[in-house]
C-alpha positions in Angstrom: 49.0 90.8 78.4 50.2 93.3 81.3 48.1 96.2 82.7 48.7 99.7 81.4 49.2 101.0 85.1 50.1 104.5 84.2 49.1 105.1 80.4 45.8 105.4 78.9 45.4 103.2 75.8 43.5 106.2 73.9 46.6 108.6 74.5 48.6 106.3 71.7 46.3 105.1 68.9 48.7 103.0 66.9 50.8 101.4 69.1 51.2 99.1 71.6 47.5 98.6 71.7 47.2 97.7 67.7 49.9 95.6 68.0 48.3 93.7 71.0 45.3 93.5 69.0 46.9 92.0 65.9 48.8 89.4 68.0 45.7 88.3 69.9 43.2 88.1 67.1 46.2 86.4 64.8 46.8 83.9 67.3 42.6 83.2 67.5 43.0 82.7 63.9 45.6 80.1 64.1 44.1 78.3 66.8 41.1 77.7 64.7 42.7 77.0 61.4 44.9 74.4 63.3 42.0 72.8 65.1 40.1 72.4 62.3 42.8 70.9 60.3 43.8 68.6 63.2 40.7 66.9 64.2 37.4 68.9 64.1 34.5 67.3 61.4 32.2 69.9 60.4 29.3 68.5 63.0 31.9 69.0 65.8 32.8 72.4 64.8 29.2 73.2 64.5 28.5 72.2 67.7 31.2 73.8 68.9 30.4 77.1 67.3 26.6 76.9 69.0 28.0 76.7 72.6 30.3 79.2 72.2 31.5 81.2 68.8 34.8 82.4 70.4 35.9 79.2 72.9 39.0 76.9 71.4 39.2 73.9 72.8 41.9 74.5 74.9 39.8 76.4 77.2 41.2 79.8 76.5 39.6 82.6 74.4 41.4 84.9 71.9 39.4 87.6 71.6 36.5 89.5 73.1 35.3 88.2 76.6 37.3 86.4 79.4 41.0 85.2 78.9 40.7 81.9 80.7 37.0 80.6 80.6 35.9 78.5 78.0 32.7 80.0 78.4 32.5 83.4 77.3 29.4 85.5 78.6 30.1 88.3 75.3 30.6 85.6 72.4 28.2 83.1 73.2 25.0 82.2 71.3 24.8 84.8 68.5 23.9 83.0 65.6 21.1 80.4 65.3 21.2 77.1 63.2 19.3 78.6 60.4 21.7 81.2 60.0 24.8 78.8 60.5 23.6 76.6 57.6 25.7 76.9 54.6 28.3 79.0 56.4 31.8 77.2 56.7 32.4 76.0 60.3 35.7 78.0 60.3 33.7 81.4 60.1 31.6 80.1 63.0 34.7 79.3 65.1 36.4 82.8 64.4 33.3 84.8 65.3 34.7 87.1 68.0 31.8 89.4 68.3 29.6 90.5 70.9 26.1 90.7 68.5 25.0 89.7 65.3 24.6 93.0 63.1 23.7 90.8 60.1 20.2 90.3 62.1 19.4 93.8 63.0 20.8 95.7 60.1 18.4 96.5 57.4 20.1 95.1 54.1 18.8 95.3 50.6 19.3 93.3 47.4 21.9 95.3 45.4 23.5 97.0 48.1 27.2 97.3 49.0 27.9 96.8 52.9 31.4 97.1 54.8 32.3 95.0 57.9 35.1 96.6 60.1 37.4 94.4 61.6 35.9 91.4 59.7 37.9 88.6 61.4 36.9 85.1 60.0 34.2 86.7 57.6 31.0 85.2 59.2 29.3 88.6 58.8 30.6 89.4 55.4 29.5 86.1 54.2 26.0 86.4 55.9 25.7 90.0 54.4 26.6 88.9 50.9 23.6 86.4 50.9 21.5 89.7 52.0 22.5 91.9 49.4 22.5 89.0 46.6 24.7 88.5 43.4 23.7 92.2 42.2 25.4 93.4 45.8 28.8 93.5 47.0 29.9 92.6 50.6 33.8 94.0 51.7 35.3 92.8 55.0 38.4 95.1 56.8 40.9 93.4 58.7 44.7 94.0 59.7 45.4 90.8 60.5 47.0 88.5 58.1 46.1 85.1 59.9 42.3 86.5 59.9 42.6 87.7 56.3 43.7 84.2 55.3 41.0 82.3 57.0 38.5 84.7 55.9 39.3 84.1 52.0 39.3 80.3 52.7 35.7 80.4 54.2 35.1 82.4 51.0 36.1 80.1 48.7 34.6 77.3 51.0 31.3 79.2 50.5 31.2 79.8 47.1 30.7 83.4 47.4 31.2 85.6 44.3 30.3 88.9 45.9 32.6 89.1 48.6 36.1 90.8 48.9 38.4 91.0 52.0 40.7 94.2 52.3 43.6 94.6 54.5 43.9 97.8 56.4 42.8 99.9 59.7 39.6 101.1 60.7 40.9 104.3 60.9 41.9 104.6 57.8 39.6 102.8 55.3 40.8 101.6 51.9 37.8 102.7 50.1 37.0 105.7 48.2 34.4 108.6 49.7 30.6 107.7 49.4 31.3 104.1 48.2 29.0 102.1 50.7 25.5 101.8 51.3 25.8 100.2 55.0 28.3 99.7 57.5 28.5 97.1 60.2 30.9 96.2 62.6 30.7 93.2 65.5 32.5 94.3 68.7 35.5 96.0 67.1 35.1 99.8 67.6 35.8 99.3 71.0 39.4 98.0 70.5 40.5 101.5 68.4 42.6 103.8 70.0 41.2 106.5 68.0 37.4 106.1 67.7 36.6 109.2 66.7 38.7 108.6 63.7 37.4 105.4 63.0 33.7 106.7 63.0 34.5 109.8 60.8 36.1 107.3 58.4 32.9 105.4 58.2 31.2 108.6 57.9 33.5 109.4 54.8 32.9 106.1 52.8 29.2 105.9 53.3 26.7 107.1 50.7 24.5 110.0 51.3 21.6 108.4 53.2 23.8 105.4 54.2 23.6 103.5 57.5 25.6 102.7 60.3 24.7 99.3 62.2 27.0 98.0 64.1 27.3 95.5 67.2 29.6 96.6 70.2 30.1 96.8 74.1 28.7 99.7 75.8 29.3 101.3 79.3 26.8 102.9 81.0 27.9 104.9 84.0 31.4 105.4 85.9 33.8 102.5 85.4 36.7 101.6 88.0 39.9 103.2 86.9 41.7 100.1 87.3 39.2 98.1 85.0 40.0 100.8 82.3 43.6 100.4 82.5 43.7 96.8 82.6 44.8 95.6 78.7 43.3 92.2 79.2 40.2 93.7 79.7 40.8 96.3 76.9 41.6 93.3 74.4 38.4 91.1 76.0 36.2 94.4 74.5 35.5 95.8 77.9 38.1 98.4 79.0 37.9 100.3 75.5 34.1 100.3 75.4 32.4 104.1 74.9 30.1 105.2 77.7 26.6 105.4 75.7 26.2 108.9 75.8 29.8 109.5 74.5 29.4 107.4 71.4 25.9 109.1 70.5 27.8 112.3 71.0 30.5 111.1 68.7 28.4 110.0 66.1 26.9 113.5 65.7 30.0 115.4 65.9 31.4 113.6 63.1 28.0 114.3 61.1 25.7 111.2 61.8 21.8 111.8 62.5 19.3 109.9 64.7 21.9 107.9 66.4 20.7 105.5 68.9 21.5 102.3 71.2 19.4 99.4 71.4 20.6 97.1 74.1 20.9 93.3 73.3 22.6 92.2 76.2 22.9 93.5 79.7 26.0 91.8 81.5 25.3 90.4 85.0 28.0 90.1 88.1 28.3 86.5 86.7 29.4 87.8 83.5 31.9 89.9 85.2 33.3 87.3 87.0 34.0 85.4 83.9 35.4 88.6 82.0 37.8 89.3 85.1 39.1 85.7 84.6 43.0 85.9 84.1 43.6 89.9 84.4 44.9 90.3 87.8 42.1 92.1 89.3 40.0 91.4 92.4 37.1 89.6 90.7 34.6 89.3 93.5 35.5 93.1 94.3 35.1 94.2 90.5 32.3 92.5 89.3 30.1 93.9 92.0 31.1 97.5 90.5 30.8 96.2 86.7 27.3 94.5 87.4 24.7 96.3 84.9 27.4 99.0 83.5 28.5 97.0 80.4 26.0 95.8 78.0 26.1 94.7 74.0 24.1 97.1 72.3 22.9 97.7 68.5 24.2 101.3 67.4 22.4 102.8 64.6 23.1 106.4 62.8 22.4 107.5 59.4 24.4 110.0 57.1 22.3 113.0 55.6 21.0 112.7 52.4 22.7 114.9 49.5 
């Protein structure tokens, strides 16, 4: 991927950013599917997922985080063994997130949950267990390869209360007031139109519904070269919202009681891994990025009718 040297990706919400995201995440899904089919047993896959939910065997990362390092400071160690039990290995290996929204979201029996940017389906499958047979878990993704992988994982898990939808998070293919809870795992930062994404989330939530997502958040000023770098945008860093801006946007589209709970603050060493393969001076920018990027759990509520 090349740097966006003279154009802010936010200025074009559809292309080329959306195409770049689709290409990269599609490639990640293919690597998972091909790797499992070729050589990995379930035990090997589970061990790999425990080490890093994102890094493929060739040492390159096709998702959030670094573009070349085999260890990814954003995606590593998000799901414990208890949660991984009963989930297809492919779902774990295709997890490209920065947090674990299913662990922090307060899901109840019988509720309807929507995962924005559901990827290989791990958070959808975990949510389906939480809401039970009387509930429903939707996953929304725009990438054909990820949707195919997610549906395979759904079949392997025997999940009957799961449905994967094709579409964009800026235009959710569900009716108004049809969802109790919206979750997402390091996807909103990839959107070229974040206000539209949050407004759509508000629209499909029922009155009193909850917004409960994991994402990368920025604190303070970030170097312009970092913001313009496409590799770091694909790595869930350059497109991250500043903390106060995120809270403000949630309120502007109608949400109440927005809050951000930090779950992991990235160090200079983490930044060095994230900067690998970007063409930027890793030593210089790692110092400037230290402590300014964090994974956080973002909560908000749609007002009751």
